[in-house]
C-alpha distance (Angstrom), angle and dihedral (degrees) to the residues before:
residue distance angle dihedral
X1 . . .
X2 3.79 . .
X3 3.81 111.6 .
X4 3.79 99.1 158.2
X5 3.79 129.0 -100.3
X6 3.80 115.7 -34.3
X7 3.82 98.6 -11.5
X8 3.79 115.3 -152.7
X9 3.80 114.1 -93.1
X10 3.80 120.3 -157.1
X11 3.80 113.6 -148.5
X12 3.82 109.5 -155.4
X13 3.80 117.0 -158.7
X14 3.80 118.6 -173.9
X15 3.79 101.9 -153.7
X16 3.79 132.2 -162.1
X17 3.83 87.1 -178.0
X18 3.78 93.3 -108.2
X19 3.81 122.6 158.7
X20 3.83 89.5 -105.0
X21 3.82 90.4 68.3
X22 3.81 90.9 87.8
X23 3.81 90.2 55.3
X24 3.80 91.3 51.6
X25 3.80 91.6 48.1
X26 3.80 90.3 49.5
X27 3.82 91.1 49.9
X28 3.79 90.6 52.6
X29 3.80 99.5 39.6
X30 3.81 94.7 46.9
X31 3.80 94.4 53.9
X32 3.79 116.3 132.1
X33 3.81 88.4 -130.9
X34 3.83 107.5 101.2
X35 3.80 106.3 -148.6
X36 3.79 117.9 56.5
X37 3.78 143.2 120.5
X38 3.80 128.3 -147.9
X39 3.79 119.4 -134.6
X40 3.80 117.7 -175.4
X41 3.80 116.4 -167.7
X42 3.80 111.4 -154.8
X43 3.80 95.1 -137.0
X44 3.81 92.3 169.7
X45 3.81 90.9 66.0
X46 3.77 130.9 -125.7
X47 3.83 94.4 -17.7
X48 3.82 90.7 73.6
X49 3.80 111.7 120.3
X50 3.80 121.5 -113.8
X51 3.79 116.8 -97.2
X52 3.81 131.2 -155.1
X53 3.79 120.0 -106.4
X54 3.81 90.2 -116.5
X55 3.80 135.3 39.3
X56 3.79 116.4 -163.6
X57 3.79 87.1 -21.3
X58 3.82 95.4 -51.1
X59 3.82 119.2 121.9
X60 3.81 111.7 -106.1
X61 3.78 130.9 -168.6
X62 3.79 126.4 -173.1
X63 3.81 114.8 -147.9
X64 3.79 105.7 -153.4
X65 3.78 129.9 -156.8
X66 3.79 128.1 -170.2
X67 3.81 89.5 -145.1
X68 3.81 131.5 42.8
X69 3.80 112.5 -90.9
X70 3.81 123.8 -139.4
X71 3.78 116.9 -130.9
X72 3.81 98.2 -91.2
X73 3.81 94.9 44.5
X74 3.80 90.9 48.6
X75 3.80 90.9 51.3
X76 3.80 91.7 49.4
X77 3.80 91.1 49.3
X78 3.78 87.6 55.9
X79 3.80 92.3 48.3
X80 3.80 90.4 51.4
X81 3.81 91.1 52.1
X82 3.81 96.6 45.5
X83 3.79 120.6 110.1
X84 3.81 96.0 178.9
X85 3.79 128.7 112.7
X86 3.80 86.9 -137.7
X87 3.79 128.8 34.7
X88 3.80 133.3 -156.8
X89 3.80 125.7 -178.7
X90 3.80 117.9 -141.2
X91 3.79 115.9 -173.2
X92 3.78 111.2 -140.8
X93 3.81 92.8 -115.1
X94 3.82 97.0 49.5
X95 3.81 132.6 82.2
X96 3.80 141.9 -142.6
X97 3.76 131.7 -152.3
X98 3.80 109.5 -115.1
X99 3.83 92.5 -106.6
X100 3.82 96.5 45.6
X101 3.81 96.1 111.1
X102 3.80 94.8 36.5
X103 3.80 91.2 57.4
X104 3.80 96.8 40.7
X105 3.81 94.7 47.9
X106 3.81 91.9 48.4
X107 3.81 89.2 48.5
X108 3.81 91.9 48.6
X109 3.79 92.8 51.0
X110 3.80 91.1 53.7
X111 3.80 93.2 66.2
X112 3.79 145.7 25.5
X113 3.81 100.1 -107.5
X114 3.79 113.4 116.8
X115 3.80 92.5 -151.4
X116 3.80 126.1 50.9
X117 3.77 129.2 172.4
X118 3.77 141.0 -177.7
X119 3.80 131.5 -156.2
X120 3.80 122.7 -79.3
X121 3.78 124.1 -150.1
X122 3.81 112.3 -130.9
X123 3.80 118.4 -135.0
X124 3.81 125.0 -170.7
X125 3.80 128.2 -140.3
X126 3.82 90.0 -80.0
X127 3.82 90.0 54.0
X128 3.80 89.7 -110.8
X129 3.79 124.2 144.0
X130 3.82 110.0 -93.3
X131 3.80 103.5 170.7
X132 3.78 139.2 -78.6
X133 3.81 136.3 -76.6
X134 3.79 128.3 -159.9
X135 3.79 127.6 59.5
X136 3.77 143.2 149.0
X137 3.78 116.9 -72.1
X138 3.78 147.3 128.1
X139 3.76 130.3 -79.8
X140 3.83 90.7 -107.3
X141 3.80 86.7 67.9
X142 3.79 85.1 73.2
X143 3.80 88.4 72.8
X144 3.80 88.1 72.0
X145 3.80 104.3 30.7
X146 3.75 145.5 -25.4
X147 3.79 112.4 -74.6
X148 3.78 95.2 -142.8
X149 3.78 142.9 30.3
X150 3.83 112.5 -116.7
X151 3.80 93.1 -128.2
X152 3.83 88.4 58.4
X153 3.81 95.4 48.8
X154 3.80 132.5 94.4
X155 3.81 118.2 -171.5
X156 3.80 135.4 179.2
X157 3.79 120.6 -110.3
X158 3.83 90.9 -128.1
X159 3.81 87.5 77.1
X160 3.80 88.0 68.8
X161 3.80 90.6 50.1
X162 3.81 86.2 54.7
X163 3.80 91.1 54.1
X164 3.81 106.9 -91.0
X165 3.82 110.5 147.7
X166 3.78 137.2 148.8
X167 3.81 108.5 -95.5
X168 3.84 112.2 -127.2
X169 3.81 88.7 -152.2
X170 3.81 87.6 78.2
X171 3.79 114.4 75.2
X172 3.81 86.3 -177.6
X173 3.82 133.8 10.1
X174 3.80 88.8 41.8
X175 3.81 86.9 137.2
X176 3.84 91.1 56.9
X177 3.79 90.7 51.5
X178 3.82 89.6 46.7
X179 3.81 90.1 50.7
X180 3.81 90.6 56.4
X181 3.79 90.5 49.5
X182 3.80 89.4 52.5
X183 3.81 92.3 45.0
X184 3.80 89.0 60.0
X185 3.81 88.4 57.3
X186 3.80 106.5 36.8
X187 3.77 147.0 10.6
X188 3.81 117.3 -103.6
X189 3.81 122.8 -129.2
X190 3.79 123.4 -158.4
X191 3.80 123.0 -146.3
X192 3.84 105.1 -154.1
X193 3.79 95.6 -138.2
X194 3.80 132.4 104.4
X195 3.81 103.8 -124.5
X196 3.79 104.3 155.5
X197 3.79 146.6 32.5
X198 3.78 122.6 -126.8
X199 3.80 108.9 -157.0
X200 3.80 92.1 -151.7
X201 3.79 93.5 170.7
X202 3.80 91.1 61.5
X203 3.79 125.5 77.9
X204 3.78 132.7 36.2
X205 3.82 105.3 -103.3
X206 3.80 93.5 107.4
X207 3.82 89.9 -131.2
X208 3.79 97.3 104.1
X209 3.79 135.1 63.0
X210 3.79 136.1 -73.8
X211 3.79 112.5 -2.3
X212 3.82 88.8 3.2
X213 3.80 94.5 60.0
X214 3.81 120.7 100.7
X215 3.79 105.7 169.0
X216 3.79 97.5 -176.7
X217 3.81 93.2 50.8
X218 3.79 91.3 45.4
X219 3.81 91.5 49.8
X220 3.80 92.3 50.4
X221 3.80 93.8 52.8
X222 3.81 92.2 41.0
X223 3.79 88.3 59.0
X224 3.80 89.6 50.6
X225 3.80 89.3 54.3
X226 3.81 91.3 51.3
X227 3.78 92.9 45.9
X228 3.80 92.5 50.1
X229 3.80 93.3 51.5
X230 3.80 100.6 34.2
X231 3.80 93.8 120.0
X232 3.80 91.6 48.7
X233 3.80 92.0 52.1
X234 3.81 89.4 49.7
X235 3.80 89.0 52.3
X236 3.80 92.6 50.1
X237 3.80 90.0 50.5
X238 3.81 88.6 66.9
X239 3.80 87.4 71.5
X240 3.84 108.0 84.6
X241 3.81 92.3 -145.1
X242 3.79 90.9 55.1
X243 3.80 88.4 46.3
X244 3.81 89.3 51.8
X245 3.81 90.1 58.7
X246 3.80 89.7 50.6
X247 3.80 91.6 49.8
X248 3.79 90.7 48.9
X249 3.79 89.7 50.9
X250 3.82 92.5 52.2
X251 3.80 90.0 47.3
X252 3.80 91.4 51.8
X253 3.81 90.9 49.4
X254 3.81 92.3 51.1
X255 3.81 97.3 -108.9
X256 3.79 90.7 129.6
X257 3.80 96.4 163.1
X258 3.79 93.6 58.5
X259 3.80 90.5 40.5
X260 3.81 91.2 54.1
X261 3.80 92.9 50.1
X262 3.81 92.7 49.0
X263 3.80 96.2 43.8
X264 3.81 94.6 47.4
X265 3.82 86.7 53.8
X266 3.80 89.7 50.7
X267 3.80 91.1 49.3
X268 3.80 91.2 53.5
X269 3.82 87.8 58.3
X270 3.84 96.8 37.7
X271 3.83 105.9 30.5
X272 3.81 94.4 162.2
X273 3.79 98.6 43.6
X274 3.80 110.4 120.0
X275 3.82 94.6 -150.5
X276 3.80 92.2 47.9
X277 3.81 91.4 50.5
X278 3.80 92.6 48.2
X279 3.81 96.4 45.5
X280 3.79 93.2 44.5
X281 3.80 89.4 49.8
X282 3.80 90.6 53.7
X283 3.81 91.5 48.4
X284 3.80 89.9 51.4
X285 3.80 91.9 47.2
X286 3.81 92.4 51.8
X287 3.81 88.5 48.8
X288 3.82 90.5 54.1
X289 3.81 94.7 -108.6
X290 3.78 94.2 130.2
X291 3.81 99.2 161.3
X292 3.79 91.9 52.4
X293 3.80 90.4 46.6
X294 3.81 92.1 51.5
X295 3.80 92.5 47.8
X296 3.80 90.7 53.3
X297 3.80 93.5 47.8
X298 3.80 91.3 48.6
X299 3.80 88.7 51.3
X300 3.80 88.7 52.1
X301 3.82 90.4 48.4
X302 3.81 90.8 52.3
X303 3.79 90.8 46.6
X304 3.81 93.2 52.9
X305 3.80 114.3 5.1
X306 3.77 121.1 -148.9
X307 3.81 101.4 22.5
X308 3.84 103.9 154.3
X309 3.82 95.1 -143.5
X310 3.81 92.2 53.0
X311 3.79 92.6 48.0
X312 3.80 91.1 47.1
X313 3.80 91.0 52.1
X314 3.81 90.9 48.0
X315 3.81 88.9 53.4
X316 3.80 90.1 47.8
X317 3.79 91.6 49.5
X318 3.79 94.0 49.0
X319 3.80 91.1 48.2
X320 3.79 89.2 51.2
X321 3.80 91.2 48.9
X322 3.82 90.6 49.4
X323 3.79 91.4 49.4
X324 3.80 90.9 48.5
X325 3.80 93.8 49.7
X326 3.80 90.3 46.3
X327 3.79 92.4 52.5
X328 3.81 90.5 50.6
X329 3.82 91.0 55.2
């Protein structure tokens, strides 16, 4: 997406006026990317401290509110104040690498997707490494979880013109709902770099880890997300590649009957797709249909000889067949 040289990026920080705000402002202001503005939304209400109109030479605006703002309303207040062509949220307790925006903007300008994201490192309440979030995937993945962490995500302002907003009905998981809205409007592109830190053990949303994990609350709002977008998920399932992800998910979770049904449907639509052949073979193998599984893997081997994963699965299948025949004798 061509937006000119060094398009303006709006950095939106929802602030509860915690001591970590200065760290977030430093992370944003000291970016190697040259053209950005800082917008701090005083989500805690009128008690938020005053802020200067610049931070390390970067323009800064404080969006005040006389009342505390929930997460979605605070995000929307930031969107309304943003002047940038591209927008990136940065929660006040999270961090960026200094080249986060430089790399994401360059990546965005290489393609047509209006939303790009990198990978975020997860830290627990002791500031210890607890994993990563953010990877490539399909839109059907959004049935189970958000595909990206907001801090790691850069999106174009035209998405708002097309109706994308944070839904105030969601006290939490508003970013997941927003991701689905964006997925209806644009492809996503993943930059395979770790460019930020999500301090998932901090905060009180219940969507993180450790003390900031409330599974029952998360599950309740996750179901609301799925209920709201049920028709959209059904529409995406008409795409065989989206259906393939769903079949793979059922296979991974051990629901091999459903996986087999879905993946055979995918294979009807994509008979020469290597991934479809491989996944459908595995579903057949786990359902005890060993001859069908072998036929599919041999088809995959003929289609693209020498793929290590296909050969490994053929070896696994033949070992399983040998074990089965041995147990019968």
